[in-house]
Steps between C-alpha positions, in 0.01 A plus 500: 500500500858573598764764470568349154264646234496170310367313801251779568342446157459126558237558770641217717364498855841393623668815365689701758554860598868573554639738760804711437599461865413674822647828382238529223203486738307829474508743788143564613426859603356543846131590486549805716759635254275485195409845368131470424349693214139596426247267341606222262869583541469439873337159452763407242776560756319276747462228236866521406593456865296177521655368176849570630415326827392191306823508299690497829301194611597328174864595550496336843336189353763483226778517757333222700487282187864554416454756225192381307126435547240329284144607426359302791727696732385821333132418543556394860684824576226705337227324700684556827570861410134568417388346831776655707409645837713705734679811370382448141137487609548826690660647189203403282259654750700822511529494119122491468460785746766707326356429155154599622630828643695565180194428289291741706768767464496449123120532497524816708754645257270424204206657684699816568616528143150429373337765720747768391488399133121501501495849647724627220314324220156600629587857400470402133344150492178633345705561184553127444299378198202278571424386146699358210428815300633724777811289533568534127522878537870594450467754782348252746666485842507127578628287786804418289660820629483400868840327540678800349281744693588337831868509404475873428322570829763309696780690328330834565408439864797287606509164680466642852190705419343213309547266798352764730197550276454123462489468878262793545258383230504148647408645841214697347378187321510303827299773674238496225485122520449520878210742449335269251544176695191553721289519185603145414626582152810645338334531159538879509852499644677678216212739439511610863879508493501752215247716688698505825590860606849397614568336166384814320753712689779248445413481131512880467835504678648242262356677197656827611842335544476364145382840372800671663724261309362644175609858577766455230222419258660426164786291639275301735237449233750343260643288780155372600408412141832320462443292814146415393625369165809317621294289740253377241658156482249381760127436465257554788283198585357639823564779748828342610576233238699545179658284230770574245376590152708339228601683185452855624787741459611710795525791259139472385312817593164392637454760772480816292512864603127515446449214747728677743267801512186288513633289787646779712197726467290226652765388749537849649129587496474499881767774515275741312462801733125492445488139618742511794328488838592756766656223708715399203614858441586539868692173500700597190584845636615351831736253333614674183465871577375784284639372170212256457288755310780563253574128452135414437428797273814428296399134471151588376631758258729239345228235492209708373645826369785543255586126504166352398473156345460532128 
């Protein structure tokens, strides 16, 4: 192969790679100047650095050969590059360490998001259909709503609060895991997580913040329904995995007003004054003041009084 496309198609082993001169040799970024990202993006940057380093080796070889190299030169350069010691070996070692750290950070992020998401969904997960017949019910609340639901929660709570709650739920999950480790099994991890007293209080706190958002009931209700319908271009495969659904219109109304009432009645069940623990009431009063009674009573009036599902 050579710089000439015609020669490249011939497959000749004597083809050559041409250099445009020393000025065309790529400038390799210094490793310490690379801005590393999280997860796969981080590893991609590291890989790109190694590729660029190899291109520089080829550029040097081309200059040595007077502007062109053949495939034997290319293979020889590749073999030497792969076996290189010295600074490159140190770079590979550091790359592995950095990739490992980045991977662990990505796993930690997923764990945090998963713990928080599970807390939210557990408030209404018993509504999910368990049979084909139940799923066929037009009023069934299915996992298909989860991507849009998480979007709505993030918009209501805000990025900073969501990150805080993700961190706090992850810490609670770690504490539960530590308690279970001596038993030799984590089979009941999520069951114990949902029963944790700290998680209960955090859950109530989050529910109240969402409830306070619905003080302007009619406007917020229409907004929530709109968000739930506009996000229905994704299909849930698991608790944190979704694929795009082809052929579904953004304007298709799948999350109806009736579903809105069914979902939110169940979602806010723990805020029912008859169900709130004394610790939860004390916590809410300490953080949100005396208006909590009005916010909760207004919410329940709208959900179960004049605004019933038809």
